[in-house]
Structures are given as structure tokens and as C-alpha cells.
C-alpha positions in Angstrom: 118.5 147.7 50.9 122.3 148.1 50.8 122.1 150.0 53.9 120.4 147.3 55.7 123.0 145.2 55.2 125.2 147.5 57.0 123.6 146.8 60.1 124.6 143.5 60.8 128.5 144.4 59.7 128.5 147.1 61.8 127.0 145.0 64.9 129.5 142.3 64.3 132.2 144.7 64.4 131.0 146.5 67.7 131.0 142.7 69.2 134.3 142.4 68.1 135.5 145.3 70.1 134.0 144.5 73.1 135.3 141.6 73.1 138.6 142.8 72.4 138.2 145.0 75.3 137.1 142.7 77.7 139.3 141.0 80.8 141.4 138.4 79.2 141.0 134.8 80.6 143.3 134.1 83.6 146.0 131.5 83.0 145.7 129.3 85.9 148.7 127.2 84.8 151.0 130.3 85.6 152.6 130.3 88.9 151.7 133.9 89.5 148.0 133.4 88.8 146.4 131.9 92.1 142.9 130.6 90.8 140.0 129.3 93.1 137.0 127.1 92.0 133.9 126.5 94.3 131.6 123.4 93.4 128.2 124.2 95.2 125.7 121.4 96.6 122.0 121.3 95.6 120.5 124.4 95.7 122.8 126.6 94.0 124.9 129.9 94.1 122.3 132.2 95.2 120.4 129.8 97.7 120.6 132.6 100.4 122.4 129.8 102.7 125.5 127.9 102.4 126.6 127.8 98.7 126.0 131.8 98.8 128.1 132.5 102.0 131.2 130.4 100.9 131.0 132.3 97.1 131.0 135.2 99.4 134.4 134.3 100.6 135.6 134.0 97.2 134.3 137.1 96.1 135.7 138.9 98.9 139.1 137.4 98.1 138.7 138.8 94.7 138.0 142.2 95.6 141.3 141.8 98.1 143.4 140.7 95.2 144.2 138.0 97.0 143.7 135.9 94.2 143.5 136.5 90.2 140.3 134.0 89.4 137.5 133.1 91.3 134.6 130.5 89.6 131.8 128.6 90.5 130.3 125.5 89.5 126.7 124.5 90.3 125.5 120.9 90.9 122.0 120.4 89.9 122.1 116.8 91.3 124.6 114.6 93.2 126.2 113.1 90.0 127.6 116.6 88.9 129.8 116.7 91.9 132.8 114.4 90.6 132.5 116.0 87.3 132.3 119.5 88.5 135.4 118.9 90.7 137.3 117.5 87.6 136.4 120.1 85.7 138.5 122.5 88.2 141.4 120.0 88.4 141.4 120.2 84.4 141.7 124.1 84.5 144.8 123.8 86.9 142.9 125.7 89.8 145.1 126.0 92.9 142.3 125.4 95.3 138.9 123.8 94.9 136.1 124.4 97.6 133.4 121.8 97.5 130.5 122.7 99.7 128.4 120.4 101.8 128.0 117.0 103.2 127.2 115.2 100.4 130.6 116.1 98.3 132.6 114.3 101.1 133.4 111.1 99.0 134.0 112.7 95.7 136.0 115.5 97.7 138.5 112.7 99.1 138.6 110.7 96.1 139.7 113.8 93.9 142.2 115.0 96.8 143.7 111.7 96.8 144.4 111.3 93.2 145.7 114.9 93.1 147.6 115.4 96.0 149.3 118.5 94.8 146.0 120.5 94.5 144.7 122.2 97.8 140.5 121.3 98.6 138.6 122.7 101.3 135.3 121.3 102.1 132.3 123.2 104.2 130.5 121.0 106.8 132.8 117.8 106.6 136.0 116.5 108.3 138.2 113.3 107.4 138.6 110.6 108.6 135.1 109.6 108.0 134.8 106.1 107.6 133.3 103.5 110.2 134.4 100.0 110.3 133.1 97.9 107.6 133.0 101.0 105.3 134.7 101.0 101.7 136.6 103.6 101.2 135.7 105.7 98.0 132.3 104.3 98.0 131.1 104.6 101.5 133.1 107.3 103.0 136.2 109.3 101.8 139.3 108.7 103.8 140.0 106.6 106.6 143.0 109.0 107.4 143.4 112.9 107.4 144.5 114.3 104.0 147.2 116.5 104.0 145.7 118.8 101.2 142.1 118.7 102.4 140.8 121.3 104.9 137.4 120.2 106.4 135.4 123.7 107.8 133.1 122.9 110.5 131.2 124.6 112.5 129.7 124.3 116.0 126.3 125.8 115.0 124.3 123.9 117.9 125.5 126.5 120.5 124.0 129.5 118.0 121.0 127.6 117.6 120.5 127.0 121.4 120.2 130.7 121.5 117.8 130.7 118.8 115.5 128.1 120.7 115.8 130.2 123.8 114.7 133.3 122.1 112.1 131.2 120.3 110.5 129.7 123.4 110.9 133.5 124.8 108.9 135.0 122.3 106.2 132.5 121.3 102.8 133.4 121.9 101.5 129.6 121.5 103.6 127.8 123.4 104.5 126.1 120.4 107.7 126.6 118.1 108.9 124.4 115.0 111.7 123.5 113.1 112.1 121.2 109.6 115.0 120.3 107.8 116.2 119.9 104.3 117.6 116.3 104.2 118.5 114.7 107.5 122.1 114.9 107.7 124.4 116.0 110.5 125.3 119.4 109.5 121.4 119.7 109.4 120.6 118.0 112.7 123.0 120.1 114.3 120.8 123.1 114.2 117.9 121.0 115.2 119.4 119.4 118.5 120.8 123.1 119.5 117.4 124.7 119.0 115.3 121.8 121.0 118.2 122.1 123.6 117.4 126.1 123.9 113.8 125.8 124.3 114.2 122.9 127.1 116.6 125.3 129.0 114.2 127.7 128.8 111.4 125.5 129.9 113.8 124.7 132.8 114.5 128.2 133.7 111.2 129.8 133.6 109.1 126.5 134.6 107.2 126.9 131.1 106.0 124.2 128.9 107.1 125.5 125.3 106.8 122.4 122.8 108.9 121.8 120.0 107.3 120.7 116.8 109.5 119.1 114.0 112.5 117.6 115.8 113.2 115.3 118.8 116.7 114.7 119.7 116.0 111.7 122.2 114.4 109.6 118.9 116.5 111.2 116.3 113.4 111.9 114.7 111.7 115.1 112.5 110.3 116.8 109.5 112.5 116.8 106.4 111.5 117.9 102.9 113.8 115.6 101.3 115.5 118.5 99.3 117.1 121.7 99.4 115.5 123.1 96.5 111.7 123.1 96.7 110.1 126.8 98.1 106.7 124.6 97.4 108.1 122.3 100.0 108.9 125.2 102.1 105.2 126.8 102.1 103.6 123.3 102.6 106.1 122.4 105.6 105.1 126.0 107.5 101.5 125.8 106.9 101.4 122.3 108.6 103.7 123.5 111.2 100.6 126.6 111.9 97.9 124.4 111.9 99.4 122.8 114.7 99.8 125.6 116.6 103.4 126.7 115.9 103.7 130.7 115.7 107.9 130.5 115.4 109.6 128.2 112.8 113.4 127.8 112.0 114.1 126.1 108.6 117.3 124.2 108.0 116.6 123.3 104.2 118.4 126.5 102.4 116.1 127.7 99.9 113.2 125.6 100.8 113.0 128.0 103.9 112.2 131.0 101.4 109.0 129.2 101.1 108.2 129.4 104.5 109.1 133.0 105.2 106.9 133.9 102.2 103.9 132.1 103.9 104.8 133.8 107.3 104.7 137.2 105.8 101.2 136.2 103.5 99.3 135.2 106.5 101.2 137.0 109.4 100.5 133.6 111.3 104.4 133.1 112.1 107.8 134.6 112.4 111.2 132.4 110.9 114.4 132.0 112.4 117.2 132.1 109.4 120.2 130.1 109.3 123.6 130.3 107.7 123.4 133.9 106.8 121.6 136.6 108.3 118.1 136.4 106.4 117.5 140.0 107.2 120.3 140.8 105.0 120.4 137.8 102.5 116.4 137.6 102.1 115.5 141.6 102.5 111.8 140.8 101.0 111.2 139.2 104.3 112.3 141.5 106.8 109.0 141.8 108.3 109.0 138.2 109.4 112.3 137.4 110.1 113.0 137.3 114.2 116.4 136.6 113.9 119.0 134.0 112.2 121.8 131.5 113.4 124.7 132.8 111.7 127.5 130.4 110.3 130.0 132.5 108.9 131.1 130.4 106.1 132.3 133.1 104.3 134.7 134.1 106.8 136.1 130.2 106.8 136.7 130.4 103.0 138.2 133.7 103.0 140.7 132.7 106.0 141.4 129.6 103.5 142.3 131.5 100.8 144.5 133.6 102.8 146.5 130.7 104.1 147.0 129.4 100.8 148.2 132.5 99.3 150.6 133.0 102.3 151.9 129.2 102.0 150.6 128.6 105.4 147.5 126.2 104.1 147.4 122.8 105.9 145.0 120.1 105.9 142.9 118.6 109.1 140.2 120.1 110.5 139.2 123.7 111.7 136.4 124.0 113.8 134.6 127.3 114.3 133.0 128.4 117.1 130.9 130.6 119.3 133.9 131.7 121.0 135.5 132.8 117.8 132.3 134.2 116.0 132.4 131.6 113.9 129.0 130.7 114.6 126.2 133.6 116.6 122.9 135.1 117.0 122.2 137.4 114.5 121.0 140.9 116.0 117.1 141.3 116.2 116.8 143.9 113.6 113.0 145.1 113.6 112.4 143.1 116.6 114.7 144.8 118.7 112.3 146.6 120.4 109.9 143.4 120.7 112.0 141.3 122.1 112.1 141.9 126.2 115.3 143.5 127.8 115.3 140.7 130.5 115.5 137.9 127.5 118.0 139.7 125.8 120.1 139.9 128.9 119.4 136.1 129.5 120.7 135.1 125.6 123.7 137.2 126.3 124.2 135.3 129.8 124.0 132.3 128.0 125.9 132.9 125.3 128.9 133.6 127.8 127.9 130.1 129.4 128.1 128.5 126.1 131.4 130.0 125.3 133.0 128.9 128.8 131.7 125.4 129.1 129.5 125.8 132.1 126.7 125.2 129.7 126.2 122.8 126.7 123.7 121.8 124.3 124.7 117.9 125.5 124.4 118.6 128.9 120.9 120.1 128.6 119.5 117.2 126.2 121.0 114.6 128.8 123.1 113.1 126.2 
């Protein structure tokens, strides 16, 4: 029996040794330690989308030894945003990265109260107020903030290429899209997608139809969340019932539910968004036609690098198709299925979008 009493003691001793050998926590109050904290939007850090892409930028900065500490806090509800930001402020982080349109007001409020802390926010820019808006409630700031960098992306251009691709590849003459929450950073994908389909019709005399978004009315399909894969399944099923065979979900992890339905039924293909879903969701490679790339990881890494180099500035940086901040991914397993002439047209259209001879607004007549 005495030997049995030794087992807990040995386990405790081993645990103490392991703790002693583990990495010491980084003291973010020391000037030689640069610490970065990321506050996610809804959907979680492993959303295969914008949260995960931003975190990859932080991880790359850690791997490059640019920073000594990189951490994240997941927001389960919008009420978590301010509390998570405050936790990183309490820990004396040098840069706080917030991800998503919904964090706009809380980020500006924290930045105004902490002018010596640097912030970056994905998919948002200041000033963001409108006549009659109350600063701190309806909007974040009526001026640019010197300690906040807005990271914006001209994703409608890349989505234009995806819409053109979808129109050229559909077998039913109907392609679809849906969003998570109706935010400008979501609908910008959908506008570009629709414009690409319209332009394909103009060039080829076809009548491919877009189900799920109408730029003229501003109306479309939205799940109301960025978390429920069940919603992704049901929306994809409904779109297929309407004859859609290519779907672009703009809803974070929700879209993975759509990919699952496409794979199970063989009735549709998926165009991913934000990251290259062929890599980030490899279990669905067989139905990933392409992805609209939004290189948030590059924007975050560049921001961290500027902070380390002492060249960080507030204001807004917009990443475009010209600088590679947005793009259409390779076709991967569908490389041989996408006709060579369609690929050539998409390459030409990309150049026209870069040089400005073709625009999303011009095609939409807006």
C-alpha cells in the first residue's frame, strides 16, 4: 500500500519538473519584448477564414522572431469585444489586432483611451461616422486615429474574377452566393461576384443567373451568423433546389457546411473566400473550384513589421489586386477542367481591373 502512495508524489514531482522546464512567460512591460494580441470576431480562431488568416500573420511574425509574444482571445459574442481588448491592454501589449467590421466602435473607443498603444483593425477604416451618428455608440471616430491602422481589401475585384469563372463553368446557367451577416465587408464579395457574371454574359451573349444577391436592390441571402455549419448546409441545399451548381459562401465557417453538402451530393462546386480553401479546408478539395484570396496574413505581418521597425502609422492601407493583396487562387484539381480560353480571358480581365479599364461599378452601372 505504501508504494501506491508514492505514485501521486512521483506524478507531482514530474509535473513540477515539466513546468520548470517550460518556457517562461513573456513580460510585456519590458521595452525589449514586443507583444501582439489578436481579438477575433465571431467564428473562432480556426474559422478557415479571416480570423485564421490574421492569426497566421501573427504566427509568421513569431516564427521570424519579429516579436516575443503573440496571443489571441476568441470572441463568443459581441459583448466580448471590449473585454478582450481590455485584457490585452492590461497585459501591456504593444499592438492589438482586432478582426472584423463589428469591432469598429470598441476598437476606436479603446484606442482613444490608450493613445500610446498601437492598434490594427481588419476590414475597417476611420473616420466611420455619418451625420447624426454618436461617436462611441453608433460609430468609432469622426477623424482618423493616429494609433489605429485600418486594413482594407478591394475584394470585389478578386470576386469579379470568381464570378466570371463561375459563369463560364456552370452547367445549369445558375450560380449562387450567400453571406453570413449583411455587412459591407461581406457584400463587397457578392457585388464583385455578380459583376463578374454580368460581364461574362455581356461578352458571351449568355444569360447566367445569380441567385442570392442583387446589387441594384441591395438584397440577398444571409444566414445571420458566421458559425452555424448547419445553416451552410441548408442554404446550399436550397440553392441547389433552385438549380444552382456553383456556390460562393461569404460566411466564414458556415460555408464549410455548404462544401460538405456539395461533396456528399456531387451536385455543386464551391468557391471559397478569404483563404485558399484547397489548403485551409483540404477535406473538401474535390469540390473547391477556386477561392477569392484576401491576404489578411500579409497585411497583419506587414503591420507588425512596421511596428518593429518604428514605421507604424495610423490611417488606412487598402490592399488591391495590383499589389496581390487580393486575387483568385489557382484552380488546383480543376486546372484541366477550366477551358484554356476561359483561363486566358480571366488573366486578361485581371489586367484590365489592375489598369482600371474595367471596374466593378462600371459593369454594375453604379
